[in-house]
Structure formats: structure tokens, C-alpha cells
ROSE-699126 format. One line per 3 residues: number of its first residue (from 1); their letters; for each residue x, y, z of N, C-alpha, C. Coordinates in steps of 0.001 Angstrom, whole numbers. Layout:
BEGIN
NUM> A> X/Y/Z/X/Y/Z/X/Y/Z; ... .
//
This chain:
BEGIN
1> MVN> -50175/16525/59256/-49446/15867/58171/-48693/14643/58702; -48029/14788/59848/-47289/13678/60446/-48239/12574/60857; -49422/12962/61475/-50385/11960/61895/-50898/11150/60720 .
4> ARQ> -51167/11834/59607/-51647/11139/58413/-50614/10146/57925; -49319/10556/57914/-48235/9694/57467/-48097/8492/58401; -48273/8721/59691/-48192/7635/60656/-49317/6618/60417 .
7> NVL> -50531/7124/60137/-51672/6238/59902/-51446/5359/58680; -50894/5982/57612/-50643/5214/56384/-49613/4134/56644; -48536/4483/57323/-47494/3500/57619/-48045/2365/58491 .
10> STY> -48822/2743/59489/-49372/1733/60387/-50291/789/59636; -51112/1354/58757/-52054/544/57988/-51330/-483/57132; -50276/-37/56417/-49567/-933/55522/-48734/-1948/56283 .
13> LTG> -48122/-1519/57371/-47258/-2422/58111/-48032/-3437/58936; -49230/-3109/59370/-50032/-4055/60146/-50923/-4919/59259; -51013/-4582/57997/-51808/-5384/57062/-53282/-5132/57156 .
16> AHM> -53702/-3990/57697/-55124/-3701/57864/-55843/-3586/56539; -55103/-3309/55470/-55747/-3171/54162/-55821/-4510/53424; -55281/-5574/54008/-55202/-6845/53318/-56448/-7700/53625 .
19> NPR> -56825/-8549/52678/-57873/-9538/52886/-57222/-10780/53477; -57599/-11186/54717/-56921/-12293/55379/-57056/-13615/54640; -58154/-13802/53834/-58298/-15051/53092/-57283/-15134/51948 .
22> RFP> -56935/-13976/51403/-56006/-13966/50275/-54556/-13943/50726; -54304/-13454/51963/-52923/-13316/52425/-52774/-13906/53826; -53029/-15219/53980/-52990/-15808/55322/-51628/-15701/55968 .
25> RFV> -50559/-15914/55175/-49222/-15845/55780/-48900/-14436/56235; -49365/-13449/55500/-49102/-12048/55873/-49809/-11708/57175; -51084/-12214/57307/-51853/-11934/58511/-51167/-12523/59731 .
28> ALT> -50493/-13657/59541/-49820/-14299/60671/-48682/-13447/61206; -48205/-12532/60377/-47076/-11703/60793/-47504/-10339/61324; -48792/-10105/61474/-49252/-8773/61841/-48803/-8341/63218 .
31> AAA> -48666/-9280/64119/-48227/-8901/65465/-46828/-8312/65415; -45926/-9012/64697/-44549/-8499/64567/-44549/-7199/63791; -45410/-7139/62763/-45459/-5920/61962/-45934/-4749/62785 .
34> GIA> -46862/-5038/63732/-47360/-3961/64585/-46250/-3358/65413; -45333/-4193/65903/-44183/-3679/66667/-43313/-2815/65774; -43066/-3314/64568/-42253/-2531/63628/-42926/-1215/63304 .
37> AAA> -44258/-1241/63161/-44985/-19/62843/-44813/1014/63933; -44857/554/65180/-44687/1497/66282/-43316/2148/66236; -42311/1317/65916/-40947/1869/65854/-40824/2874/64726 .
40> ITA> -41364/2521/63560/-41294/3434/62421/-42044/4715/62697; -43212/4586/63344/-44011/5755/63664/-43250/6724/64544; -42519/6176/65521/-41730/7046/66405/-40661/7764/65630 .
43> LVG> -40074/7050/64666/-39005/7665/63891/-39524/8739/62957; -40720/8508/62387/-41292/9513/61496/-41485/10825/62232; -41904/10746/63481/-42115/11963/64251/-40837/12492/64850 .
46> GNA> -39725/11725/64727/-38457/12144/65321/-37445/12518/64269; -36240/12013/64448/-35127/12405/63590/-34911/11364/62512; -35317/11660/61298/-35190/10701/60205/-33744/10422/59864 .
49> ATA> -32861/11406/60038/-31439/11228/59735/-30834/10197/60662; -31286/10203/61939/-30793/9224/62884/-31247/7836/62482; -32497/7718/61989/-33022/6420/61591/-32211/5821/60460 .
52> AGP> -31616/6696/59625/-30870/6209/58474/-29566/5546/58869; -29090/5814/60094/-27879/5175/60573/-26629/5838/60066; -25458/5266/60394/-24181/5898/60038/-23955/6023/58549 .
55> DAT> -24577/5150/57752/-24370/5229/56309/-25015/6456/55697; -25837/7179/56463/-26518/8368/55923/-25532/9449/55536; -24348/9452/56161/-23356/10478/55858/-22405/10052/54753 .
58> AGR> -22549/8813/54258/-21658/8337/53206/-21787/9220/51981; -20647/9641/51441/-20636/10479/50258/-20797/11952/50535; -21057/12310/51795/-21209/13718/52121/-19852/14404/52092 .
61> EEP> -19768/15629/51596/-18505/16352/51486/-17917/16647/52855; -16604/16541/52937/-15918/16926/54163/-16000/18444/54319; -15963/18937/55549/-15997/20388/55750/-14832/21072/55043 .
64> KPT> -15095/22225/54473/-14037/22985/53814/-13074/23558/54849; -11810/23734/54473/-10875/24369/55411/-11206/25845/55593; -10785/26385/56698/-10886/27831/56920/-9758/28515/56171 .
67> VVL> -10078/29574/55465/-9060/30331/54734/-8686/31565/55559; -7416/31687/55888/-6920/32829/56645/-6119/33719/55698; -6521/34976/55588/-5927/35933/54653/-5117/36962/55432 .
70> VHG> -3817/37032/55146/-2916/37914/55890/-2425/39032/54968; -2718/40261/55359/-2316/41408/54532/-858/41768/54776; -345/42627/53915/1039/43057/54028/1164/44474/54547 .
73> AFA> 2302/45083/54232/2587/46430/54712/1734/47476/54002; 1545/48600/54682/854/49778/54148/-635/49520/53884; -1176/48485/54502/-2556/48098/54197/-3235/47543/55438 .
76> DAT> -4526/47247/55288/-5264/46537/56334/-6030/45396/55680; -6697/44593/56500/-7355/43404/55978/-8504/43746/55033; -9291/44761/55385/-10447/45112/54562/-10022/45630/53198 .
79> GSW> -9100/46587/53196/-8661/47157/51926/-7984/46142/51025; -7254/45207/51638/-6513/44228/50841/-7375/43073/50341; -8199/42528/51204/-8786/41220/50935/-10298/41204/50758 .
82> SQV> -10980/42315/50825/-12444/42284/50830/-13026/41599/49591; -12470/41864/48416/-13026/41265/47202/-12808/39753/47162; -11631/39326/47584/-11337/37896/47603/-12151/37206/48694 .
85> AKR> -12243/37835/49860/-13001/37251/50965/-14454/37006/50561; -15063/37980/49892/-16454/37828/49456/-16593/36649/48494; -15676/36522/47562/-15747/35430/46597/-15572/34071/47277 .
88> LQD> -14673/34002/48236/-14480/32756/48965/-15726/32397/49782; -16317/33386/50423/-17540/33138/51185/-18666/32671/50269; -18751/33257/49075/-19773/32841/48118/-19586/31383/47699 .
91> RGY> -18361/30877/47806/-18075/29481/47460/-18163/28564/48674; -18588/29118/49783/-18825/28290/50951/-17681/28160/51925; -16665/28997/51793/-15532/28934/52702/-15694/29903/53864 .
94> RVV> -15282/29453/55031/-15171/30364/56166/-13868/31136/56001; -13919/32447/56181/-12759/33310/55973/-12432/34075/57252; -11157/34117/57581/-10661/34939/58683/-9562/35827/58117 .
97> APA> -9694/37130/58303/-8696/38085/57805/-8227/38947/58973; -7246/38478/59742/-6823/39197/60946/-6031/40451/60621; -5919/41317/61623/-5111/42529/61493/-3655/42175/61772 .
100> NPL> -2823/42272/60759/-1388/42039/60912/-791/43249/61648; -132/43060/62796/373/44217/63557/1403/45068/62814; 2187/44461/61895/3224/45187/61132/4312/45760/62038 .
103> RGL> 4638/45023/63084/5670/45464/64035/6974/44706/63896; 7115/43892/62868/8317/43093/62669/7995/41613/62746; 8864/40775/62151/8565/39355/62031/8350/38626/63363 .
106> PTD> 9184/38836/64378/8931/38098/65627/7561/38399/66230; 7210/39679/66294/5921/40067/66871/4756/39606/66004; 4838/39855/64723/3721/39550/63831/3504/38046/63688 .
109> SAY> 4588/37283/63646/4466/35833/63519/3857/35225/64774; 4283/35709/65931/3719/35206/67186/2231/35521/67273; 1862/36715/66841/451/37093/66870/-373/36204/65945 .
112> LSS> 115/36001/64709/-629/35172/63768/-711/33732/64263; 333/33240/64891/293/31881/65441/-848/31729/66442; -1055/32759/67264/-2143/32693/68237/-3498/32693/67548 .
115> VLD> -3615/33425/66443/-4870/33413/65678/-5111/32023/65099; -4091/31413/64541/-4231/30076/63955/-4626/29050/65017; -4068/29188/66203/-4389/28252/67283/-5848/28352/67731 .
118> SID> -6488/29467/67430/-7883/29658/67853/-8880/29083/66859; -8395/28547/65742/-9267/28061/64671/-9330/26545/64705; -10540/26005/64691/-10733/24557/64659/-10668/24052/63221 .
121> GPI> -10044/22908/63028/-10031/22274/61719/-8880/22720/60843; -8855/22207/59614/-7760/22526/58681/-7798/23977/58223; -6614/24486/57860/-6461/25891/57498/-5695/26003/56184 .
124> VLA> -6146/26888/55319/-5365/27339/54166/-4948/28765/54462; -3651/29022/54423/-3095/30295/54866/-2522/31049/53673; -3057/32239/53416/-2608/33051/52283/-2002/34351/52785 .
127> GHS> -907/34770/52165/-258/36009/52568/120/36852/51365; -95/38159/51490/285/39103/50442/1510/39885/50875; 2461/40055/49979/3620/40919/50191/4370/40536/51474 .
130> YGG> 4543/41480/52387/5184/41192/53672/4421/40116/54436; 3123/40013/54223/2334/38962/54855/2825/37574/54500; 3476/37419/53349/4055/36134/52981/5171/35728/53929 .
133> AVI> 5978/36697/54347/7037/36405/55317/6440/36030/56663; 5345/36665/57025/4696/36373/58310/4136/34953/58317; 3446/34537/57256/2896/33181/57237/4011/32150/57168 .
136> TNA> 5115/32479/56533/6251/31562/56455/6763/31205/57844; 6799/32181/58732/7246/31953/60104/6140/31362/60970; 4949/31911/60868/3865/31544/61793/3359/30128/61596 .
139> AAG> 3386/29619/60366/2802/28300/60085/3753/27145/60388; 5023/27438/60595/6003/26369/60798/5625/25523/62011; 5548/24210/61799/5237/23299/62883/3774/23211/63259 .
142> NPA> 2891/23879/62531/1457/23843/62838/780/22813/61928; 371/21663/62470/-214/20617/61619/-1568/20971/61034; -2218/22002/61564/-3533/22387/61042/-3426/23115/59713 .
145> VKA> -2280/23722/59436/-2095/24470/58181/-1753/23470/57081; -2654/23332/56125/-2520/22334/55077/-1967/22896/53774; -2031/24213/53595/-1551/24817/52351/-1184/26270/52600 .
148> LVY> -162/26723/51885/272/28117/51919/83/28706/50527; -465/29918/50469/-648/30601/49186/42/31954/49272; 1003/32164/48387/1767/33413/48363/1270/34280/47212 .
151> VAA> 750/35449/47537/174/36349/46536/1085/37567/46406; 1867/37603/45315/2848/38685/45131/3588/38929/46444; 4188/37873/46964/4631/37880/48358/6098/37504/48525 .
154> FAP> 6622/37847/49693/7918/37356/50130/7739/35951/50703; 8689/35079/50374/8715/33734/50953/10158/33438/51367; 10624/34044/52452/12025/33898/52850/12338/32500/53374 .
157> DKG> 13619/32161/53326/14094/30902/53872/14589/31124/55299; 14773/30032/56029/15267/30125/57397/16623/30825/57424; 16758/31797/58322/17992/32556/58441/18109/33735/57492 .
160> ETL> 17130/33936/56624/17163/34990/55610/16412/36221/56099; 16862/37400/55697/16144/38637/55986/15466/39121/54709; 14435/39946/54885/13753/40495/53710/14657/41440/52940 .
163> GAL> 15533/42131/53661/16472/43028/52985/17370/42260/52030; 17907/41130/52500/18773/40321/51648/17997/39681/50511; 16797/39199/50802/15972/38573/49769/15612/39576/48677 .
166> SEK> 15334/40804/49063/14947/41841/48095/16059/42167/47108; 17297/41892/47502/18442/42247/46652/18828/41155/45678; 18145/40040/45694/18499/38937/44810/18222/39252/43341 .
169> FPG> 17198/40071/43095/16840/40407/41717/16568/41908/41623; 16961/42528/40509/16702/43963/40336/15259/44220/39943; 14864/45497/40032/13562/45898/39525/12628/46503/40541 .
172> SQI> 12930/46376/41831/12034/46957/42837/12219/48465/42900; 11106/49180/42981/11131/50640/43092/10616/51114/44451; 10457/50188/45376/9830/50536/46639/10652/51539/47444 .
175> QTA> 11980/51451/47366/12821/52356/48146/12595/53818/47765; 12252/54059/46512/12045/55436/46055/10737/56015/46570; 9842/55150/47052/8515/55607/47477/8359/55659/48993 .
178> LRP> 9342/55165/49748/9206/55086/51197/9390/56438/51880; 8659/56605/52976/8795/57806/53811/8911/57351/55271; 10130/57392/55835/10301/56978/57235/9806/58058/58198 .
181> VPY> 9134/57633/59238/8636/58540/60269/9108/58028/61633; 10045/58734/62276/10533/58277/63591/9425/58376/64642; 9524/57487/65645/8584/57545/66764/9347/57219/68051 .
184> QLP> 8780/57671/69175/9403/57421/70476/8375/56813/71418; 8824/55800/72181/7961/55131/73145/8108/55766/74522; 7155/55511/75429/7207/56124/76761/8494/55834/77535 .
187> DGT> 9130/54698/77274/10360/54370/78001/11605/55009/77396; 11412/55834/76389/12531/56532/75783/13099/55867/74549; 12763/54592/74341/13209/53912/73131/12326/54316/71961 .
190> GGA> 12738/53970/70793/11945/54326/69628/12381/53571/68396; 11910/54005/67291/12237/53374/66028/11712/54219/64893; 11466/53582/63777/10944/54296/62611/9867/53476/61935 .
193> DLY> 8787/54128/61572/7733/53526/60771/7937/53910/59317; 7615/52991/58439/7738/53246/57004/6350/53409/56392; 6149/54530/55735/4936/54794/54967/5310/54901/53488 .
196> LQP> 4314/54841/52624/4509/55159/51217/4117/56610/50979; 4922/57321/50238/4587/58698/49903/3277/58692/49099; 2291/59463/49528/981/59421/48863/1029/59641/47359 .
199> DKL> 1895/60526/46918/1933/60819/45481/2660/59741/44678; 3270/58762/45368/3966/57688/44658/3311/56323/44866; 2309/56286/45734/1707/54990/46037/1126/54343/44782 .
202> REV> 343/55084/44032/-284/54480/42854/760/54099/41813; 1752/54928/41602/2778/54680/40587/3554/53389/40867; 3937/53189/42110/4792/52062/42466/3993/50860/42970 .
205> FAP> 2991/51116/43772/2298/50060/44505/1097/49502/43758; 306/50371/43156/-976/49919/42586/-1379/50717/41357; -578/50694/40291/-927/51490/39107/-2141/50982/38337 .
208> DVP> -2578/49744/38611/-3711/49197/37856/-5027/49222/38633; -5094/50033/39678/-6372/50237/40365/-6851/51652/40061; -8142/51918/40188/-8642/53277/39918/-7936/54307/40801 .
211> ERT> -7792/55508/40266/-7088/56563/40996/-7743/56849/42345; -9070/56846/42372/-9776/57110/43628/-9460/56030/44667; -9382/54785/44213/-9036/53694/45119/-7634/53870/45664 .
214> ADL> -6705/54253/44799/-5326/54479/45236/-5247/55624/46244; -6043/56663/46037/-6054/57787/46980/-6516/57323/48369; -7537/56473/48398/-8025/55946/49676/-6987/55036/50329 .
217> MAA> -6294/54252/49524/-5240/53391/50055/-4127/54226/50685; -3793/55332/50052/-2745/56209/50586/-3188/56853/51891; -4448/57252/51959/-4948/57922/53164/-5052/56976/54347 .
220> AQR> -5400/55712/54086/-5671/54768/55173/-4523/53805/55443; -3380/54028/54813/-2292/53059/54936/-1798/52911/56373; -1396/51681/56705/-821/51383/58005/677/51184/57826 .
223> PLS> 1495/51778/58680/2948/51718/58471/3543/50379/58897; 4685/50078/58321/5474/48903/58667/6702/49342/59455; 7009/48637/60522/8222/48942/61274/9441/48708/60382 .
226> ASA> 10357/49665/60374/11560/49550/59545/12391/48334/59927; 12229/47866/61144/12995/46705/61597/12636/45436/60845; 11482/45421/60212/11013/44202/59551/11971/43718/58472 .
229> FAD> 12665/44644/57815/13569/44249/56732/14866/43635/57253; 15147/43832/58534/16361/43271/59129/16084/42056/60005; 14824/41746/60238/14481/40599/61078/14826/39295/60360 .
232> TTA> 15381/38366/61118/15775/37078/60553/14608/36091/60600; 14406/35395/59503/13351/34389/59437/13720/33204/60323; 12848/32870/61260/13142/31810/62224/12930/30416/61644 .
235> DAA> 11987/30278/60737/11702/28978/60133/10979/29210/58817; 11017/28217/57944/10392/28344/56628/9332/27264/56476; 8086/27635/56689/6988/26668/56656/6826/26015/55290 .
238> WRT> 7209/26727/54225/7035/26162/52889/7920/24941/52637; 8859/24670/53506/9698/23477/53348/8947/22203/53716; 7895/22336/54496/7133/21150/54919/5652/21222/54567 .
241> IPS> 5160/22388/54200/3738/22562/53876/3611/22883/52389; 2739/22213/51655/2573/22498/50217/2235/23966/49977; 2799/24514/48906/2614/25943/48632/2164/26187/47198 .
244> WFL> 1473/27307/47026/1032/27804/45729/1444/29273/45629; 1804/29721/44428/2280/31092/44242/1501/31784/43136; 1104/33023/43406/554/33898/42378/1605/34956/42078 .
247> VAT> 2118/34954/40862/3169/35880/40436/2526/37061/39706; 2799/38265/40204/2308/39487/39560/3399/39981/38603; 3139/39858/37323/4204/40098/36339/4604/41561/36194 .
250> QDK> 3744/42490/36642/4047/43922/36530/4387/44535/37890; 4799/43719/38831/5048/44156/40204/6304/45021/40277; 6166/46235/40851/7311/47139/41036/7809/47143/42482 .
253> VIP> 7227/46297/43302/7654/46187/44703/8481/44923/44896; 7909/43772/44567/8626/42501/44578/8697/42030/43126; 9850/42160/42480/9928/41833/41048/9441/40423/40750 .
256> ADL> 8857/40267/39563/8311/38968/39175/9373/37879/39194; 10606/38208/38804/11665/37200/38812/11953/36698/40225; 11850/37566/41210/12031/37138/42597/10879/36220/43018 .
259> QRF> 9674/36553/42628/8535/35698/42956/8672/34326/42304; 9133/34286/41064/9333/33002/40377/10433/32194/41065; 11501/32864/41457/12588/32208/42178/12073/31554/43464 .
262> EAV> 11249/32284/44195/10691/31758/45438/9829/30524/45178; 9033/30575/44119/8142/29456/43801/8937/28203/43461; 10001/28371/42690/10843/27229/42329/11560/26694/43562 .
265> RAD> 12089/27603/44378/12807/27179/45582/11891/26421/46536; 10645/26821/46604/9685/26168/47495/9093/24898/46890; 9467/24588/45640/8892/23443/44936/7365/23536/44966 .
268> ARG> 6863/24683/44533/5438/24991/44613/4599/23971/43857; 3435/23639/44425/2507/22720/43769/1860/23369/42555; 1743/24692/42590/1131/25395/41475/1552/26850/41462 .
271> TTE> 1772/27396/40265/2138/28810/40111/1259/29420/39030; 613/30518/39359/-228/31248/38416/365/32624/38192; 499/33025/36951/1000/34365/36630/-145/35222/36102 .
274> VRS> -234/36437/36619/-1253/37372/36158/-578/38704/35833; -1107/39385/34850/-592/40706/34491/-1163/41696/35504; -390/41982/36520/-898/42762/37642/232/43531/38307 .
277> SHV> -166/44571/39016/759/45297/39873/977/44490/41146; 1433/45159/42191/1716/44480/43457/453/44069/44212; -717/44449/43730/-1953/44150/44461/-2931/43332/43608 .
280> PMI> -2566/42122/43207/-3474/41321/42367/-4771/40946/43060; -4778/40896/44394/-6021/40554/45097/-7048/41669/44958; -6592/42882/44554/-7508/43999/44298/-7800/44135/42803 .
283> SNP> -6749/44080/41986/-6934/44277/40547/-7329/42994/39811; -7014/41829/40404/-7350/40539/39798/-7922/39588/40854; -9039/39952/41472/-9556/39122/42575/-10014/37733/42144 .
286> DAT> -10490/37594/40906/-10952/36272/40457/-9785/35293/40362; -8689/35728/39746/-7518/34854/39625/-6944/34508/40990; -6936/35487/41885/-6432/35248/43239/-7310/34246/43970 .
289> TDL> -8616/34429/43870/-9550/33513/44522/-9418/32106/43964; -9306/31994/42645/-9219/30678/42017/-8000/29910/42518; -6876/30593/42692/-5672/29919/43165/-5841/29446/44609 .
292> IVK> -6454/30273/45436/-6691/29871/46836/-7625/28673/46896; -8670/28668/46075/-9603/27543/46042/-8888/26286/45558; -8020/26434/44566/-7261/25281/44070/-6404/24687/45197 .
295> AAR> -5757/25549/45960/-4954/25078/47089/-5833/24420/48150; -7009/25006/48394/-7919/24453/49397/-8415/23070/48983; -8732/22893/47725/-9210/21587/47264/-8107/20541/47323 .
298> AAG> -6907/20938/46952/-5776/20006/47037/-5482/19650/48490; -5584/20621/49356/-5326/20379/50785/-6373/19448/51369; -7607/19561/50891/-8680/18732/51404/-8497/17275/51061 .
//
């Protein structure tokens, strides 16, 4: 096929199909045309995109940012973000959903910062619940992070603790569902992990997901260190990085009024409200995905 194409090009460029009596001036140029034919022939058998030159990329879309999805307490990346991750991948986005250690803000923020440093190119960073506090700290000063998306999340200010932030508005029922479990480390020190009581997880945390799903969430939950509520926020990335907020209007963990307050305080570029419990990325994955894509397009 290539040889045939080369023969046709050579024939037309060298003028072999022309009658020299009818096209004397054209025949005079056959020597130069033969050189051009050789060059074109080489290109046909080689890289046509290279032959097109730098203008070949004009109008081509810039690469999409990588979307990093950070889960919150009592959860893992798969259980929290799988539906949203699939939708983002279907739209052509690269997705990274790291395991949040849940050991407190200093540890978790440092860990997430190292994950962000390993990613090439622009980043859109989304956090759910406690994960919102982690991205707030981890993204500060990172020029690669172009947008922050808070999904039913905490967005603390510098010097603020989650305990103090939680008390700004009434309506949270999370304290009634917590089950502290003390632990001891080999050096004799210890602390307490916070779990959700299995029989209260669906009622408080995820009443709008199927009962079977809630049962699995209760069985596979990962605990949060109790120290996380007393850890001081070191920096607030939303003060310098554009932010978007998804407000869950039926949230019994972080009241909707607190989420709205955070969005206004952060001067959010966009706020979407959905009728959802504390887990809109599970019960409303389309709305959650749409907001992340909106932030990604604006960041681009």
C-alpha cells in the first residue's frame, strides 16, 4: 500500500504523466520536482505528524489534570470513591485515590503532600468529610494543585481545629454514634481510635444508601485517631487555590449550614447543593462527578 502511494506521488511530482509538448514549463521543473518527490516519499513511509510541523498540534486539547480523591474517616478509597472514579475515568481523567492514614492532620497532610509531589502536571484535589481538612493542609503552597473540591467536607481555617469548627453550627449527630477504642503502642504510649457503632452507621452516616451497602461500610470501616479533632490546621489552601463545594443538605455529620458557611468563607467559585446524606459521592455520584469536572475545566 505504501509503495503504491509512493509511486503515485512520484509520478505526479515528476510530471511523468504529462505531455511535454503541452506542458513545456512543467517539464523544465522535473528535476526539482524529483528532489521534492524523494523527500515526500520518505515522509510517506515515515512519520506524517512530523512532516506536518509544529502547527500540527494547533487546536489540540491540553492534557486533563489528574484528579486526586481523598477519603474521610471510617472509610477507604474504594468504598468512598469507586463510583466517582469510574465516571471520571470514563470522561478521560486520570484518577488517583490514595489511602488516607487517618492518624491526625500532621501525619495525614504530610503523607498526602508526598503523594501530590509524585504526580506530574496539574492536579484537581477533592476531599470528603475529614479528607477536606487533609487537603486544606496538604495543598498549601503546592503550585501544581489548581482546584480544591470539598464534598460534604470540613474546610478549616489556619489555626482552627475540627472540634471548634464542628461547634459553629448545631445539627451534627456524629458524637452519638462514635465508639472509642483505646490502643497501646510498643513503646508504652497509646491513644484512642474512633469507630462508628455498626447499628448507628446507616442512621447517622449514610441513611440514603441501601442497607446492605451500609452493613458493608460498617464492617470495613477504618478508624480515625481521636487526636484529629484537636489538631490545629497549619495552613488553609483554599485562601490561595480556587475552591468548589458540594453541600449535602441532609447531612447529619457536618450540618449543611456549616458547609455553606465554609463555602462563603472560602469565596468558592461554585457551590452545588444535593439532597443527600453525608456520603453524596455514593448516593449522588453523578452530581459529585459533575462538580469535580466543572472544577477541572475551570482549572484548565
